[in-house]
C-alpha positions, 0 to 999 in steps of 0.5 A: 499500499502507498504511504498516506498522501500528504495533507496541506495545513489548510485542509487539515485545519479545515477538517479538524474544526469541522463538526462531528457528523461532517468528520465521521462522514469524512472518516467513512469515505476515506477509510473505504477509499484508502482501505485503511485507517489509523489508531494511536499507540506507544510501544507497548499498547493502543490508546483508548478513551473513556466516555462520561460513564467510564465506558472504553472507546477505541479512537480512530482517524482517516489520516495519520496526520489527524492522529498525530494532531491528538498525540499530545498530553496523556497520549505525548509519545504515541504514534499513529499506526495503520490498520487495514480496513478489512481486518478492522471490519472482520476482526477488530470490530466484531471483537470490540462489540463482544467486549462492549468497546465503543468506537471514537471516530475522528477525535480532535484535540479539542473534541472527543469524536463521534462515539458509536457502537462497534457493530454500528460502524462495521455496518457503515464501513461494509456499506461504504466498501461495497460501493468500491467493489 
């Protein structure tokens, strides 16, 4: 797979300041089109978020630059790691659903992302991937 395309600063800033639904829609389209997405991790593990009730969520981004923008504070020193969209839909999301882990789609440095149940995100991605077959 080719490296992720470069984002110019205006593209990056425009999407980072977009509302959650616009970022979610962009994430779905780009993940299906590029057949990959990104999480953040350190040398030992993937990072997770918790919602207001303490429930876990796995943050994902459509491009490594957006993940890097969030690698501050408690995530300082973390780096973006690529995830194949097919492995994510067929293995990761069913496993997260079984463990009741939601997904935080496209968080930003100032917003927690769009929280969605793993099985719902799986269906969105499968529907979008069908368009590319």
